[in-house]
VOGU-3710 file (C-alpha; in Angstrom, 3 decimals, decimal comma):
1> msnafatlae> 0,089/0,008/-0,071  2,954/2,354/0,204  2,582/2,947/-3,534  -1,099/3,759/-2,996  -0,240/6,270/-0,347  2,561/8,020/-2,353  0,287/8,376/-5,337  -2,558/9,706/-3,296  -0,213/12,113/-1,542  0,909/13,606/-5,023
11> lfrypeaspd> -2,637/13,989/-5,998  -3,484/16,024/-2,916  -0,824/18,616/-3,837  -1,625/21,684/-5,762  -1,734/20,558/-9,442  1,103/22,456/-11,290  0,230/20,259/-14,400  -2,483/17,913/-15,339  -1,814/14,866/-13,176  -1,365/11,613/-14,633
21> ptqvtlndda> -2,969/9,113/-12,084  -0,827/6,118/-12,619  -1,836/2,556/-11,930  -1,820/1,799/-8,250  -2,835/-1,079/-6,172  -6,013/-0,273/-4,198  -8,788/-2,280/-2,890  -11,997/-2,552/-4,953  -13,999/0,296/-3,322  -11,039/2,693/-3,425
31> rlefdefare> -10,229/1,594/-7,004  -13,779/2,679/-8,074  -13,282/6,062/-6,398  -9,823/6,633/-7,684  -10,908/5,709/-11,259  -13,933/8,208/-10,979  -11,515/10,830/-9,815  -9,156/10,160/-12,697  -12,112/10,243/-15,197  -13,525/13,564/-13,828
41> iaaldrhelq> -10,163/15,388/-13,806  -9,300/14,189/-17,251  -12,206/16,364/-18,439  -10,611/19,452/-16,877  -7,810/21,453/-18,361  -5,006/22,608/-15,990  -6,543/25,937/-15,052  -9,978/24,236/-14,339  -8,222/21,594/-12,230  -6,387/24,250/-10,262
51> aaytstfdla> -9,613/26,250/-9,732  -11,357/23,055/-8,477  -8,298/22,264/-5,932  -8,228/26,022/-4,822  -12,037/26,113/-4,139  -11,836/22,661/-2,397  -8,714/23,213/-0,232  -7,350/26,787/-0,287  -9,554/29,902/-0,498  -12,516/29,638/1,780
61> pscspylgth> -12,169/25,926/1,471  -15,187/23,568/1,407  -12,748/20,997/2,923  -9,509/21,913/4,803  -6,607/19,902/3,755  -5,200/20,024/7,358  -6,138/16,796/9,136  -5,696/18,323/12,580  -8,488/20,864/11,941  -10,907/18,051/11,512
71> lfgaagverg> -9,814/16,419/14,728  -9,141/19,255/17,046  -10,177/22,559/15,273  -7,922/25,279/13,788  -6,068/26,103/16,914  -5,385/24,654/20,222  -3,108/22,489/22,327  -4,226/19,216/20,811  -3,516/20,378/17,194  -0,120/21,849/18,404
81> rllaglragy> 0,849/18,453/19,742  -0,073/16,872/16,591  1,951/19,196/14,426  4,937/18,818/16,716  4,555/15,067/16,799  4,340/14,903/12,959  7,500/17,087/12,485  9,456/14,894/14,912  8,129/11,746/13,084  9,178/13,138/9,815
91> aragidfdqr> 12,716/13,926/11,199  12,981/10,492/12,782  12,123/8,901/9,387  14,592/11,128/7,634  11,724/12,564/5,476  11,974/16,298/4,378  8,447/17,478/4,273  7,376/20,407/2,078  8,235/23,517/4,316  5,593/25,414/2,522
101> evpdhvaevl> 3,077/23,237/4,121  1,977/22,503/7,700  2,936/19,058/8,793  -0,744/17,839/9,025  -1,534/18,679/5,485  -3,142/15,584/3,982  -0,471/15,271/1,343  2,386/15,300/3,698  0,755/12,791/6,013  0,018/10,408/3,239
111> afaaheetee> 3,560/10,737/2,019  4,825/9,978/5,543  2,515/7,027/5,581  3,949/5,714/2,311  7,348/5,453/4,025  6,650/3,962/7,516  5,507/0,567/8,683  6,004/0,975/12,537  3,737/1,112/15,377  3,856/4,900/14,991
121> wsdlvrlilv> 2,694/4,385/11,320  -0,239/2,103/12,445  -1,253/4,807/15,151  -0,922/7,579/12,529  -3,467/5,644/10,058  -5,867/4,645/12,778  -5,920/7,749/14,927  -5,303/10,673/12,317  -5,802/9,425/8,754  -8,926/7,449/9,125
131> paltkmdalv> -11,051/9,791/11,233  -9,879/12,967/9,448  -10,471/11,539/6,109  -13,978/10,343/7,154  -14,802/13,928/8,197  -13,450/15,211/4,960  -15,473/12,717/3,002  -18,580/13,677/4,711  -18,089/17,378/3,692  -17,514/16,748/0,045
141> rptsnpyrhl> -19,561/13,515/-0,612  -22,861/15,466/-1,331  -21,164/17,754/-3,909  -20,121/17,439/-7,423  -16,486/18,130/-6,680  -14,096/15,786/-8,385  -11,960/15,751/-5,234  -14,722/13,895/-3,417  -13,606/10,735/-5,141  -9,961/11,211/-4,235
151> iaaarqtsea> -10,777/11,838/-0,552  -12,947/8,666/-0,620  -10,214/6,654/-2,160  -7,671/7,925/0,493  -10,162/7,187/3,350  -10,816/3,667/2,058  -7,127/2,961/1,576  -6,426/4,127/5,001  -9,303/1,971/6,448  -8,003/-0,983/4,724
161> ascrggsq> -4,426/-0,416/5,894  -5,738/0,116/9,396  -7,498/-3,105/9,413  -4,382/-4,970/8,246  -2,129/-2,949/10,598  0,428/-2,369/7,921  1,169/-0,753/4,558  1,822/-3,808/2,526
//
């Protein structure tokens, strides 16, 4: 599943060019969502895709990309602990995260999940990814936003990994 997390992480980053969703191993439900996302974004040019990303995750976002906000709110001690813990986890794993982003950005956490297979990794998936992606999915599921499929695929992939207790 590390390939799945890595691919999903890249698709959650701001689209500089039209993405090329590569073949990735996903469970059946996540595969259906991923394929729908690929189909819907294929119909968009780069500017339309960037506008969709921005309206989803950036300017007055319909869905914050910061997982800690879904779990603890935008500010507070708990989110601060999460940010510090993620930063320390990235450092221990030797991963340089995108300094332009906050450590709990969904792309950064998924990229981290693609590299780790420890107890810390299992806790990250179970306690952070699954609950935050579930809340994100509930926010965008009723919309026609193409990112609803990517969020659902990430949620389902995280749930499957959490059930197995590992990324492979």
